[in-house]
KOLVOTOR-417420 format. One line per field, with one value per residue (C-alpha): z, y, x. Coordinates in steps of 0.2 Angstrom, whole numbers. Example, Ala and Ser with C-alpha at 12.3 -4.5 7.8 and 13.67 -1.06 7.14 Angstrom:
BEGIN
w [39	36];
v [-22	-5];
u [62	68];
//
This chain:
BEGIN
w [6	20	18	26	28	39	38	54	72	79	85	67	62	78	77	59	62	77	66	52	62	65	46	38	41	47	49	56	52	62	57	75	90	99	94	94	94	83	88	97	111	113	114	128	124	130	127	122	107	102	93	74	60	60	54	67	81	75	77	94	101	94	102	120	124	117	127	143	140	137	154	146	153	169	175	170	165	154	157	146	153	145	148	145	126	123	125	107	107	124	118	103	113	126	112	102	117	126	142	156	162	180	193	195	213	206	193	206	217	202	197	211	201	191	193	196	195	177	170	167	162	164	159	163	158	169	157	149	152	151	139	144	127	131	137	122	110	119	119	101	98	109	99	83	90	98	81	74	68	70	76	71	76	68	51	40	23	10	-6	-12	-29	-36	-42	-52	-36	-24	-17	-12	2	8	27	39	27	25	10	12	0	3	-5	3	10	24	24	42	42	51	44	31	23	7	6	7	-6	-18	-15	-20	-35	-28	-30	-13	-5	1	20	30	46	59	73	91	105	123	139	156	171	190	199	212	228	240	226	219	202	200	201	191	174	158	155	138	134	124	106	111	112	125	136	152	158	174	171	184	197	185	172	153	144	125	114	104	88	71	61	44	42	33	41	53	71	78	92	101	94	109	104	101	117	126	119	124	142	143	138	151	164	160	166	182	198	196	187	176	182	174	162	167	148	131	115	100	89	72	70	52	44	27	16	25	42	42	44	28	30	16	0	-14	-28	-41	-32	-20	-13	-6	10	18	37	40	44	63	67	85	85	84	102	103	87	88	93	80	67	71	69	53	45	50	43	26	24	30	21	37	43	55	72	66	53	34	31	37	26	11	22	28	11	1	-14	-9	-15	-32];
v [-330	-339	-338	-355	-370	-382	-400	-410	-406	-417	-410	-408	-397	-387	-383	-378	-368	-359	-355	-348	-338	-322	-321	-324	-330	-348	-360	-377	-391	-408	-422	-428	-421	-417	-412	-425	-439	-453	-453	-437	-440	-458	-454	-460	-444	-443	-430	-440	-431	-445	-454	-454	-449	-433	-421	-428	-427	-409	-405	-413	-404	-387	-390	-391	-373	-372	-387	-380	-362	-369	-378	-395	-404	-414	-426	-444	-453	-468	-485	-500	-517	-533	-552	-565	-566	-548	-540	-534	-526	-519	-511	-504	-495	-489	-481	-474	-466	-460	-470	-475	-493	-495	-509	-520	-514	-496	-501	-508	-493	-483	-495	-507	-519	-525	-543	-543	-562	-561	-545	-545	-527	-510	-493	-476	-458	-445	-430	-436	-429	-432	-420	-414	-417	-410	-394	-392	-395	-383	-370	-371	-370	-354	-346	-349	-341	-327	-322	-322	-340	-353	-371	-381	-399	-410	-404	-419	-415	-422	-413	-403	-393	-383	-366	-352	-343	-357	-371	-374	-387	-394	-399	-403	-396	-379	-373	-364	-355	-354	-348	-363	-380	-386	-405	-411	-425	-438	-456	-448	-436	-446	-448	-429	-426	-438	-429	-413	-420	-420	-436	-445	-448	-465	-463	-479	-479	-491	-498	-498	-506	-500	-507	-498	-509	-506	-503	-516	-513	-501	-494	-477	-476	-458	-456	-472	-470	-476	-493	-501	-519	-521	-519	-510	-526	-518	-503	-497	-480	-473	-464	-456	-470	-484	-491	-491	-506	-508	-522	-508	-516	-507	-516	-508	-504	-492	-476	-479	-477	-490	-502	-514	-531	-543	-556	-543	-535	-551	-555	-538	-540	-557	-549	-536	-550	-558	-543	-538	-546	-544	-553	-544	-550	-537	-522	-505	-501	-504	-494	-491	-477	-475	-469	-463	-462	-456	-469	-463	-461	-442	-429	-420	-402	-389	-384	-397	-393	-397	-385	-373	-369	-387	-387	-404	-406	-425	-441	-436	-455	-456	-439	-427	-420	-421	-410	-399	-382	-384	-389	-374	-363	-372	-369	-351	-349	-357	-344	-329	-333	-333	-346	-359	-363	-380	-373	-372	-387	-399	-392	-403	-419	-413	-406	-415	-411	-427	-438	-429];
u [-179	-169	-150	-147	-160	-151	-158	-156	-157	-143	-126	-121	-135	-135	-117	-118	-133	-125	-110	-120	-133	-123	-120	-137	-155	-155	-170	-166	-179	-179	-191	-193	-202	-186	-168	-155	-168	-159	-141	-135	-147	-141	-123	-111	-101	-83	-70	-55	-47	-35	-50	-50	-38	-27	-41	-53	-41	-37	-55	-56	-41	-48	-65	-58	-60	-77	-83	-76	-82	-100	-99	-101	-86	-84	-70	-72	-55	-53	-46	-42	-41	-35	-37	-24	-20	-25	-8	-7	-24	-20	-3	-11	-25	-13	-2	-16	-25	-9	-13	-1	-1	-6	-5	-20	-22	-22	-35	-46	-45	-51	-65	-69	-80	-64	-60	-41	-41	-47	-39	-20	-16	-24	-19	-27	-28	-36	-38	-53	-70	-89	-98	-116	-123	-140	-133	-122	-137	-148	-134	-132	-151	-151	-137	-147	-163	-153	-147	-165	-165	-178	-177	-192	-195	-209	-203	-198	-192	-203	-197	-182	-182	-168	-173	-164	-161	-158	-170	-188	-190	-206	-204	-218	-231	-222	-213	-197	-186	-168	-152	-142	-146	-135	-136	-134	-146	-136	-139	-150	-137	-136	-155	-156	-143	-152	-168	-159	-152	-134	-123	-122	-105	-107	-110	-113	-124	-117	-128	-122	-132	-132	-138	-141	-139	-139	-123	-119	-128	-120	-108	-109	-100	-100	-81	-77	-68	-75	-68	-64	-60	-44	-48	-64	-73	-85	-86	-94	-97	-105	-121	-132	-130	-131	-119	-120	-113	-110	-104	-96	-102	-102	-115	-120	-138	-150	-156	-170	-175	-163	-165	-153	-150	-153	-140	-126	-131	-130	-113	-106	-113	-105	-88	-91	-94	-77	-68	-78	-83	-102	-116	-128	-145	-157	-157	-165	-166	-158	-157	-146	-139	-133	-115	-114	-97	-90	-80	-64	-71	-68	-81	-87	-89	-90	-99	-102	-90	-104	-116	-109	-127	-127	-117	-112	-110	-110	-101	-99	-98	-93	-85	-100	-99	-80	-78	-94	-86	-72	-85	-96	-80	-76	-93	-92	-75	-79	-94	-84	-67	-56	-45	-53	-45	-40	-29	-32	-20	-34	-48	-44	-46	-63	-70	-82	-71	-61	-75	-79];
//
């Protein structure tokens, strides 16, 4: 019998599995052909730990050393720009993210495509980093395997049955028996809970569309910062010689293999064009991901109080990679009984008990 059957091969499941693997047998099952297929593999991951509510920020701050030690961080920087009439949103973003206001000339030196005849204010923070998402996922998968665990793709969960000794789970045509289930199924976490006879928490998947566009001829964006419009009405991030632009929408939807909404994407690109001295003439690609949040937009990590053999690791939303090392540590701490690196005072804000 398996000690921990982890359902979900995104950053949530991989971080949980890596934390559990030294303390029992772990099998991770992922429905798709590849790990991180639905959301983790579509993330514009940026390490900026001031995002989110206090417990989320605590996880983010506690994750810095783990991300650095894994070799996943590289310099990026972040900037917020505002147009006329956006002063209130601009000030709120600057205060929340801890940015320092810079002159328009300084902003343009950092990001040459900015239209300084259009934007009226800019602020910048250097100590923000790109996260190599694929490297982090593969590192955690290797850690699971190195401790004798298995990581199985093409294993969608079809049935879950509670037994006297634990659980029987049918996935990918294989029947697994496990003492504990770890529900890290991303947008499908409530669906997995219902399949197991556990009351759902009320997670909401939110679609976010993305477009990849060419950088202007002759310009290398490698050192440009990630740029947000005031109020996060859009954002732009350099990516492998091109630019990723998003309308930063949060449209509630059902769990599915998401795709970009053309109209929403067009609106976001238009807002981007209002702030830059370039025109978007073609797309290289477009896609969407589902950022899944709990009702209070804080991660849910811990044993369900009505059945302690059912462990939640969900609601990563837009914070999955920023918080992954601390989530790995928290899962391990909850199993072994030691204090987590984030401090025990944050556990109630993350525990599923708050929804029961």
